[in-house]
LOZAMAR-199292 format. One line per 5 residues: number of its first residue (from 1); their letters; for each residue x, y, z of N, C-alpha, C, O. Coordinates in Angstrom, 3 decimals. Layout:
# residues N
NUM> a> X,Y,Z,X,Y,Z,X,Y,Z,X,Y,Z; ...
This chain:
# residues 180
1> mkkiv> 5.717,-9.973,-1.079,4.702,-9.090,-0.550,5.144,-7.630,-0.625,4.328,-6.742,-0.869; 6.436,-7.387,-0.416,6.939,-6.013,-0.426,6.698,-5.344,-1.772,6.324,-4.172,-1.839; 6.915,-6.099,-2.841,6.725,-5.546,-4.182,5.256,-5.184,-4.412,4.952,-4.115,-4.940; 4.357,-6.070,-4.017,2.911,-5.822,-4.170,2.519,-4.558,-3.411,1.850,-3.680,-3.957; 2.933,-4.473,-2.164,2.587,-3.331,-1.318,3.137,-2.043,-1.919,2.429,-1.039,-1.998
6> lvfgl> 4.370,-2.071,-2.332,4.992,-0.871,-2.885,4.333,-0.445,-4.193,3.996,0.726,-4.365; 4.149,-1.384,-5.109,3.570,-1.050,-6.415,2.145,-0.509,-6.258,1.822,0.558,-6.781; 1.301,-1.247,-5.540,-0.089,-0.818,-5.421,-0.244,0.385,-4.497,-1.157,1.190,-4.684; 0.623,0.517,-3.514,0.613,1.706,-2.674,0.985,2.956,-3.463,0.370,4.010,-3.298; 1.993,2.832,-4.318,2.406,3.975,-5.146,1.342,4.334,-6.177,1.083,5.513,-6.418
11> iagli> 0.726,3.328,-6.786,-0.350,3.598,-7.754,-1.498,4.328,-7.059,-1.978,5.350,-7.549; -1.930,3.803,-5.923,-3.021,4.437,-5.171,-2.621,5.847,-4.744,-3.428,6.773,-4.826; -1.398,6.010,-4.296,-0.915,7.324,-3.885,-0.871,8.322,-5.023,-1.238,9.484,-4.848; -0.427,7.879,-6.188,-0.387,8.773,-7.354,-1.785,9.202,-7.760,-2.012,10.368,-8.083; -2.719,8.266,-7.746,-4.097,8.604,-8.121,-4.686,9.606,-7.132,-5.216,10.640,-7.539
16> vtalm> -4.598,9.309,-5.849,-5.240,10.168,-4.850,-4.570,11.542,-4.778,-5.253,12.543,-4.562; -3.264,11.609,-4.954,-2.603,12.918,-4.885,-2.878,13.742,-6.136,-3.095,14.951,-6.045; -2.873,13.108,-7.294,-3.159,13.846,-8.538,-4.574,14.425,-8.501,-4.788,15.585,-8.854; -5.523,13.616,-8.076,-6.900,14.098,-8.034,-7.123,15.108,-6.908,-7.988,15.977,-7.015; -6.345,14.996,-5.832,-6.437,15.999,-4.769,-5.949,17.353,-5.282,-6.578,18.381,-5.031
21> vlsia> -4.840,17.349,-5.992,-4.311,18.603,-6.534,-5.317,19.216,-7.515,-5.526,20.429,-7.519; -5.936,18.375,-8.342,-6.949,18.875,-9.277,-8.163,19.450,-8.549,-8.682,20.498,-8.933; -8.612,18.766,-7.505,-9.791,19.258,-6.782,-9.484,20.554,-6.040,-10.349,21.423,-5.934; -8.274,20.691,-5.532,-7.887,21.946,-4.862,-7.820,23.077,-5.881,-8.272,24.189,-5.611; -7.257,22.794,-7.047,-7.195,23.817,-8.098,-8.608,24.237,-8.513,-8.878,25.420,-8.722
26> kcynn> -9.496,23.260,-8.628,-10.895,23.552,-8.987,-11.546,24.418,-7.914,-12.249,25.382,-8.218; -11.307,24.068,-6.678,-11.905,24.805,-5.567,-11.363,26.238,-5.530,-12.096,27.161,-5.173; -10.128,26.430,-5.883,-9.546,27.770,-5.856,-10.002,28.616,-7.029,-10.013,29.844,-6.944; -10.377,27.970,-8.125,-10.834,28.730,-9.286,-12.285,29.165,-9.177,-12.635,30.245,-9.653; -13.146,28.348,-8.560,-14.547,28.753,-8.440,-15.087,28.617,-7.023,-16.293,28.739,-6.807
31> rdfes> -14.226,28.370,-6.072,-14.551,28.334,-4.640,-15.726,27.417,-4.297,-16.497,27.696,-3.379; -15.848,26.338,-5.036,-16.905,25.367,-4.775,-16.308,24.217,-3.976,-15.889,23.206,-4.541; -16.274,24.379,-2.674,-15.644,23.376,-1.817,-16.416,22.071,-1.793,-15.814,21.006,-1.655; -17.751,22.127,-1.924,-18.538,20.899,-1.853,-18.187,19.940,-2.982,-17.906,18.768,-2.733; -18.200,20.426,-4.223,-17.887,19.512,-5.326,-16.424,19.094,-5.288,-16.084,17.998,-5.733
36> smflg> -15.556,19.952,-4.765,-14.153,19.576,-4.620,-13.997,18.493,-3.562,-13.184,17.582,-3.722; -14.764,18.584,-2.490,-14.715,17.544,-1.457,-15.278,16.234,-2.006,-14.741,15.163,-1.725; -16.350,16.313,-2.782,-16.921,15.114,-3.394,-15.892,14.467,-4.312,-15.691,13.253,-4.267; -15.236,15.280,-5.147,-14.205,14.763,-6.046,-13.059,14.155,-5.244,-12.519,13.118,-5.629; -12.686,14.779,-4.147,-11.607,14.271,-3.305,-11.920,12.911,-2.706,-11.080,12.012,-2.725
41> yaaml> -13.125,12.757,-2.174,-13.493,11.469,-1.583,-13.716,10.394,-2.656,-13.437,9.218,-2.423; -14.212,10.794,-3.814,-14.340,9.840,-4.924,-12.953,9.369,-5.371,-12.765,8.200,-5.708; -11.994,10.282,-5.370,-10.615,9.925,-5.714,-10.044,8.944,-4.705,-9.331,8.011,-5.075; -10.357,9.153,-3.430,-9.875,8.230,-2.396,-10.444,6.831,-2.614,-9.720,5.841,-2.502; -11.726,6.746,-2.923,-12.340,5.438,-3.177,-11.719,4.770,-4.401,-11.432,3.573,-4.383
46> lafsf> -11.515,5.548,-5.462,-10.878,5.008,-6.660,-9.472,4.522,-6.344,-9.098,3.408,-6.711; -8.707,5.343,-5.675,-7.320,4.982,-5.350,-7.269,3.759,-4.448,-6.456,2.857,-4.652; -8.139,3.736,-3.455,-8.111,2.626,-2.509,-8.706,1.336,-3.073,-8.640,0.293,-2.423; -9.281,1.393,-4.265,-9.692,0.144,-4.913,-8.457,-0.712,-5.213,-8.564,-1.923,-5.403; -7.294,-0.076,-5.253,-6.058,-0.822,-5.477,-5.646,-1.641,-4.255,-4.764,-2.495,-4.354
51> ifvgi> -6.262,-1.396,-3.129,-6.055,-2.268,-1.965,-6.626,-3.643,-2.296,-5.970,-4.665,-2.093; -7.847,-3.657,-2.804,-8.492,-4.911,-3.202,-7.644,-5.621,-4.252,-7.384,-6.820,-4.147; -7.217,-4.869,-5.264,-6.424,-5.443,-6.356,-5.100,-5.998,-5.830,-4.661,-7.069,-6.250; -4.468,-5.268,-4.912,-3.196,-5.722,-4.350,-3.339,-6.996,-3.533,-2.534,-7.916,-3.669; -4.355,-7.054,-2.687,-4.584,-8.259,-1.881,-4.897,-9.441,-2.790,-4.360,-10.532,-2.592
56> knyrd> -5.751,-9.240,-3.773,-6.123,-10.313,-4.696,-4.908,-10.776,-5.499,-4.704,-11.974,-5.698; -4.116,-9.828,-5.951,-2.909,-10.153,-6.704,-1.981,-11.023,-5.874,-1.473,-12.034,-6.358; -1.760,-10.634,-4.633,-0.896,-11.425,-3.754,-1.476,-12.819,-3.540,-0.765,-13.818,-3.651; -2.762,-12.880,-3.234,-3.410,-14.172,-2.976,-3.296,-15.097,-4.181,-2.942,-16.267,-4.037; -3.594,-14.580,-5.364,-3.669,-15.427,-6.555,-2.317,-15.743,-7.187,-2.112,-16.846,-7.693
61> kynng> -1.397,-14.787,-7.161,-0.119,-14.985,-7.857,1.012,-15.478,-6.959,1.918,-16.165,-7.432; 0.973,-15.140,-5.689,2.111,-15.439,-4.830,1.793,-16.366,-3.657,2.701,-16.818,-2.959; 0.512,-16.648,-3.441,0.156,-17.428,-2.258,-0.777,-18.589,-2.606,-1.569,-19.026,-1.771; -0.678,-19.079,-3.825,-1.440,-20.248,-4.287,-2.942,-20.125,-4.058,-3.599,-21.123,-3.761; -3.491,-18.935,-4.190,-4.932,-18.737,-4.094,-5.482,-18.710,-2.689,-6.700,-18.694,-2.512
66> aitfg> -4.633,-18.704,-1.688,-5.100,-18.697,-0.293,-4.551,-17.468,0.417,-3.431,-17.031,0.153; -5.355,-16.918,1.320,-4.892,-15.798,2.139,-5.788,-15.702,3.374,-7.003,-15.882,3.289; -5.186,-15.423,4.492,-5.958,-15.235,5.721,-6.421,-13.782,5.789,-5.909,-12.913,5.083; -7.391,-13.548,6.647,-7.840,-12.171,6.865,-6.667,-11.319,7.356,-6.478,-10.194,6.895; -5.886,-11.857,8.288,-4.769,-11.106,8.862,-3.740,-10.691,7.824,-3.278,-9.550,7.820
71> kgfki> -3.382,-11.614,6.947,-2.405,-11.305,5.903,-2.983,-10.288,4.917,-2.299,-9.350,4.507; -4.240,-10.484,4.546,-4.897,-9.527,3.656,-4.984,-8.150,4.286,-4.769,-7.134,3.624; -5.303,-8.126,5.578,-5.380,-6.856,6.295,-4.016,-6.173,6.322,-3.925,-4.962,6.122; -2.968,-6.935,6.567,-1.615,-6.368,6.622,-1.240,-5.756,5.275,-0.721,-4.641,5.221; -1.502,-6.480,4.193,-1.189,-5.963,2.855,-1.984,-4.689,2.591,-1.425,-3.686,2.147
76> gllis> -3.286,-4.728,2.864,-4.132,-3.560,2.644,-3.726,-2.374,3.495,-3.723,-1.236,3.026; -3.383,-2.639,4.745,-2.955,-1.564,5.640,-1.684,-0.897,5.122,-1.576,0.329,5.135; -0.737,-1.684,4.674,0.516,-1.116,4.164,0.283,-0.315,2.884,0.867,0.754,2.707; -0.561,-0.822,1.999,-0.903,-0.075,0.784,-1.568,1.243,1.175,-1.246,2.298,0.630; -2.486,1.170,2.113,-3.191,2.354,2.587,-2.240,3.363,3.222,-2.377,4.567,3.005
81> liast> -1.284,2.882,3.999,-0.314,3.786,4.637,0.577,4.485,3.613,0.880,5.670,3.754; 0.994,3.752,2.588,1.818,4.377,1.541,1.024,5.463,0.824,1.501,6.587,0.670; -0.187,5.126,0.385,-1.010,6.099,-0.336,-1.360,7.288,0.552,-1.309,8.434,0.105; -1.712,7.023,1.797,-2.079,8.100,2.724,-0.898,9.012,3.019,-1.057,10.229,3.112; 0.275,8.431,3.166,1.468,9.238,3.427,1.797,10.117,2.223,2.186,11.274,2.381
86> myvvv> 1.641,9.569,1.029,1.847,10.394,-0.170,0.848,11.551,-0.183,1.205,12.683,-0.509; -0.388,11.263,0.170,-1.440,12.279,0.216,-1.073,13.378,1.216,-1.200,14.565,0.913; -0.625,12.987,2.387,-0.257,13.955,3.418,0.923,14.805,2.955,0.901,16.026,3.111; 1.938,14.184,2.396,3.121,14.933,1.941,2.754,15.928,0.842,3.189,17.079,0.867; 1.951,15.478,-0.120,1.555,16.385,-1.203,0.675,17.511,-0.666,0.801,18.655,-1.103
91> wlidy> -0.217,17.198,0.279,-1.030,18.258,0.873,-0.153,19.277,1.584,-0.382,20.479,1.456; 0.845,18.819,2.329,1.729,19.746,3.032,2.469,20.655,2.057,2.582,21.859,2.286; 2.966,20.081,0.981,3.655,20.884,-0.045,2.687,21.881,-0.662,2.991,23.068,-0.786; 1.517,21.382,-1.048,0.511,22.243,-1.670,0.093,23.368,-0.721,0.045,24.536,-1.106; -0.205,22.998,0.513,-0.687,23.984,1.488,0.377,25.032,1.816,0.113,26.231,1.730
96> ylfip> 1.561,24.589,2.187,2.570,25.544,2.651,3.219,26.346,1.522,3.643,27.481,1.740; 3.301,25.776,0.327,3.971,26.489,-0.762,3.027,27.213,-1.717,3.377,28.264,-2.254; 1.834,26.660,-1.933,0.978,27.207,-2.978,-0.328,27.815,-2.480,-0.835,28.758,-3.088; -0.876,27.297,-1.393,-2.180,27.803,-0.933,-2.185,28.058,0.581,-3.019,27.507,1.298; -1.267,28.881,1.059,-1.210,29.130,2.511,-2.460,29.829,3.047,-2.671,29.879,4.259
101> dfmdr> -3.283,30.364,2.155,-4.516,31.017,2.587,-5.715,30.061,2.538,-6.860,30.509,2.586; -5.467,28.773,2.446,-6.549,27.802,2.332,-7.552,27.913,3.473,-8.758,27.941,3.231; -7.079,27.975,4.699,-7.998,28.024,5.846,-8.826,29.306,5.845,-9.987,29.284,6.254; -8.250,30.425,5.392,-9.024,31.663,5.287,-10.157,31.490,4.285,-11.297,31.871,4.548; -9.833,30.914,3.142,-10.848,30.694,2.102,-11.888,29.668,2.548,-13.080,29.823,2.281
106> yaehv> -11.432,28.639,3.217,-12.368,27.620,3.679,-13.315,28.194,4.736,-14.519,27.938,4.699; -12.773,28.963,5.669,-13.600,29.592,6.705,-14.620,30.534,6.063,-15.785,30.562,6.459; -14.177,31.295,5.079,-15.076,32.190,4.356,-16.211,31.396,3.709,-17.373,31.799,3.766; -15.869,30.281,3.103,-16.874,29.424,2.459,-17.873,28.881,3.483,-19.081,28.913,3.249; -17.377,28.390,4.605,-18.243,27.819,5.637,-19.211,28.869,6.167,-20.396,28.588,6.349
111> llqak> -18.714,30.075,6.414,-19.573,31.145,6.935,-20.599,31.586,5.891,-21.755,31.841,6.228; -20.189,31.676,4.647,-21.117,32.032,3.570,-22.205,30.973,3.424,-23.378,31.291,3.232; -21.794,29.707,3.517,-22.762,28.609,3.422,-23.743,28.645,4.591,-24.935,28.395,4.416; -23.240,28.953,5.772,-24.117,29.052,6.949,-25.147,30.171,6.759,-26.314,30.015,7.117; -24.708,31.289,6.198,-25.646,32.393,5.916,-26.692,31.952,4.912,-27.880,32.223,5.088
116> kdgat> -26.255,31.270,3.852,-27.194,30.787,2.829,-28.204,29.812,3.423,-29.360,29.771,3.002; -27.761,29.033,4.399,-28.629,28.040,5.041,-29.531,28.656,6.108,-30.298,27.948,6.760; -29.438,29.985,6.287,-30.324,30.672,7.203,-29.891,30.661,8.657,-30.733,30.702,9.554; -28.597,30.605,8.900,-28.109,30.598,10.279,-28.466,31.909,10.976,-28.462,32.977,10.363; -28.771,31.809,12.252,-29.069,33.000,13.055,-27.759,33.734,13.367,-26.667,33.226,13.110
121> aaelt> -27.895,34.918,13.919,-26.712,35.699,14.288,-25.876,34.954,15.321,-24.647,34.953,15.252; -26.548,34.323,16.277,-25.834,33.558,17.308,-25.105,32.365,16.690,-23.971,32.065,17.064; -25.755,31.690,15.748,-25.121,30.546,15.077,-23.927,30.996,14.241,-22.903,30.315,14.191; -24.065,32.147,13.587,-22.941,32.680,12.800,-21.772,33.065,13.697,-20.614,32.857,13.336; -22.072,33.621,14.853,-21.015,33.970,15.811,-20.287,32.711,16.281,-19.058,32.680,16.347
126> aktqq> -21.056,31.680,16.604,-20.461,30.415,17.046,-19.628,29.788,15.924,-18.536,29.277,16.172; -20.140,29.828,14.703,-19.424,29.258,13.553,-18.149,30.058,13.281,-17.118,29.477,12.941; -18.207,31.364,13.424,-17.026,32.217,13.239,-15.955,31.861,14.268,-14.774,31.761,13.936; -16.376,31.670,15.519,-15.444,31.282,16.583,-14.829,29.917,16.287,-13.622,29.722,16.436; -15.671,28.976,15.866,-15.191,27.627,15.542,-14.153,27.678,14.418,-13.113,27.025,14.503
131> maeyk> -14.429,28.443,13.379,-13.492,28.537,12.259,-12.192,29.229,12.682,-11.120,28.881,12.188; -12.280,30.197,13.582,-11.076,30.855,14.104,-10.217,29.834,14.860,-8.990,29.853,14.761; -10.867,28.948,15.611,-10.132,27.898,16.329,-9.463,26.929,15.352,-8.313,26.538,15.553; -10.176,26.547,14.305,-9.586,25.658,13.291,-8.391,26.323,12.615,-7.360,25.688,12.393; -8.539,27.606,12.290,-7.430,28.324,11.646,-6.215,28.371,12.575,-5.077,28.238,12.127
136> emykn> -6.465,28.558,13.856,-5.366,28.579,14.830,-4.696,27.210,14.923,-3.470,27.115,14.959; -5.506,26.148,14.963,-4.941,24.789,15.011,-4.126,24.484,13.756,-3.116,23.784,13.823; -4.560,25.006,12.624,-3.878,24.728,11.361,-2.525,25.427,11.266,-1.779,25.195,10.315; -2.204,26.262,12.221,-0.882,26.889,12.256,0.176,25.911,12.763,1.371,26.143,12.582; -0.251,24.831,13.389,0.654,23.819,13.916,0.822,22.697,12.877,-0.141,21.981,12.601
141> pilvi> 2.018,22.528,12.295,2.214,21.509,11.255,1.882,20.083,11.709,1.417,19.273,10.907; 2.115,19.776,12.974,1.790,18.437,13.478,0.278,18.205,13.394,-0.171,17.127,13.002; -0.492,19.216,13.762,-1.953,19.086,13.672,-2.409,18.998,12.219,-3.353,18.271,11.909; -1.751,19.727,11.334,-2.089,19.638,9.904,-1.872,18.200,9.421,-2.704,17.650,8.698; -0.761,17.603,9.820,-0.473,16.221,9.448,-1.528,15.280,10.013,-2.044,14.422,9.296
146> lftya> -1.849,15.433,11.283,-2.845,14.562,11.919,-4.230,14.726,11.291,-4.916,13.736,11.038; -4.643,15.971,11.038,-5.942,16.207,10.401,-5.986,15.584,9.007,-7.006,15.030,8.597; -4.878,15.681,8.290,-4.849,15.160,6.925,-4.888,13.637,6.927,-5.595,13.033,6.120; -4.131,13.013,7.829,-4.246,11.547,7.959,-5.665,11.153,8.364,-6.196,10.162,7.864; -6.282,11.918,9.265,-7.641,11.607,9.716,-8.659,11.735,8.591,-9.739,11.147,8.651
151> eilpi> -8.316,12.491,7.587,-9.196,12.674,6.430,-9.167,11.460,5.507,-10.200,11.079,4.956; -7.997,10.848,5.334,-7.855,9.797,4.336,-7.715,8.393,4.919,-8.287,7.446,4.379; -6.982,8.245,5.987,-6.661,6.906,6.496,-7.882,6.080,6.902,-7.895,4.878,6.636; -8.907,6.656,7.530,-10.074,5.819,7.861,-10.731,5.178,6.633,-11.232,4.056,6.709; -10.726,5.881,5.523,-11.296,5.305,4.300,-10.440,4.129,3.842,-10.968,3.091,3.444
156> gllit> -9.135,4.290,3.897,-8.236,3.185,3.543,-8.420,1.992,4.467,-8.395,0.847,4.017; -8.605,2.253,5.755,-8.820,1.153,6.702,-10.138,0.429,6.438,-10.205,-0.797,6.525; -11.166,1.174,6.120,-12.458,0.563,5.810,-12.361,-0.318,4.561,-12.852,-1.446,4.552; -11.730,0.199,3.520,-11.554,-0.580,2.285,-10.673,-1.795,2.565,-10.911,-2.865,2.006; -9.670,-1.650,3.410,-8.797,-2.767,3.785,-9.591,-3.874,4.468,-9.454,-5.044,4.112
161> iisal> -10.409,-3.522,5.432,-11.207,-4.524,6.159,-12.165,-5.237,5.210,-12.262,-6.464,5.218; -12.869,-4.460,4.396,-13.816,-5.059,3.448,-13.097,-5.985,2.477,-13.551,-7.102,2.233; -11.977,-5.526,1.919,-11.225,-6.323,0.952,-10.678,-7.597,1.580,-10.766,-8.669,0.982; -10.115,-7.490,2.779,-9.556,-8.669,3.453,-10.651,-9.687,3.767,-10.425,-10.894,3.680; -11.835,-9.198,4.132,-12.954,-10.114,4.405,-13.433,-10.804,3.130,-13.676,-12.010,3.125
166> ilkrk> -13.565,-10.042,2.061,-14.045,-10.608,0.792,-13.048,-11.604,0.216,-13.443,-12.644,-0.311; -11.769,-11.297,0.311,-10.749,-12.091,-0.381,-10.159,-13.226,0.435,-9.426,-14.049,-0.113; -10.453,-13.296,1.726,-9.844,-14.356,2.540,-10.275,-15.717,2.008,-11.432,-15.932,1.645; -9.323,-16.613,1.975,-9.575,-17.968,1.508,-8.529,-18.858,2.148,-7.329,-18.629,1.992; -8.982,-19.872,2.867,-8.049,-20.738,3.598,-7.291,-21.678,2.682,-6.093,-21.893,2.863
171> tnhls> -7.974,-22.233,1.711,-7.294,-23.128,0.772,-7.688,-22.753,-0.634,-8.719,-22.121,-0.861; -6.879,-23.140,-1.548,-7.164,-22.901,-2.951,-8.283,-23.848,-3.373,-8.133,-25.067,-3.289; -9.393,-23.296,-3.821,-10.540,-24.117,-4.218,-10.202,-25.036,-5.387,-10.722,-26.150,-5.448; -9.369,-24.618,-6.297,-9.013,-25.465,-7.440,-8.201,-26.670,-7.011,-8.432,-27.777,-7.499; -7.252,-26.474,-6.102,-6.424,-27.619,-5.673,-7.248,-28.600,-4.841,-6.998,-29.805,-4.891
176> siqta> -8.237,-28.102,-4.071,-9.060,-29.014,-3.288,-10.001,-29.799,-4.183,-10.350,-30.936,-3.866; -10.417,-29.213,-5.292,-11.265,-29.917,-6.267,-10.462,-30.960,-6.994,-10.948,-32.066,-7.228; -9.219,-30.625,-7.361,-8.367,-31.548,-8.107,-7.971,-32.757,-7.265,-7.809,-33.851,-7.806; -7.813,-32.586,-5.969,-7.392,-33.717,-5.107,-8.578,-34.580,-4.697,-8.381,-35.687,-4.195; -9.807,-34.102,-4.899,-10.977,-34.887,-4.480,-11.320,-35.994,-5.437,-12.280,-36.732,-5.210
């Protein structure tokens, strides 16, 4: 199980981190945070598809075609944790070394978008205050880590639950057919 978790966790982590770096670069070149966020979440879904593949691989190759929900969930959770941790580490490196002005640019984007959407002066003031609070929170590395895990880990958990439910099998259907 350790090999499955490590291999598929690293594959998922490489995919999600590579595409995150690309989406951040795209966002910095044309300041289009929406399409960068879409690309980021699409990358997470693509990467986390390896949770399904990892659970299925374990069930079919190492567990005689049978797996409980609990075992599938454990495998998926570990794959998700590896990929998510890689994502968090790469984000921290990217943020602190290459894009320390990210929150300034993001706040600018949010306020510009609010203006485009017709926000009133009071709404813009409230949004400005909210973004100032976020920028202040982002000065704390622990909060940056927690926010980043909160961005990716729930998606991994959702894919884990779905995959474990789909792939659970108490007995190998082929062996039960052969013995009948």
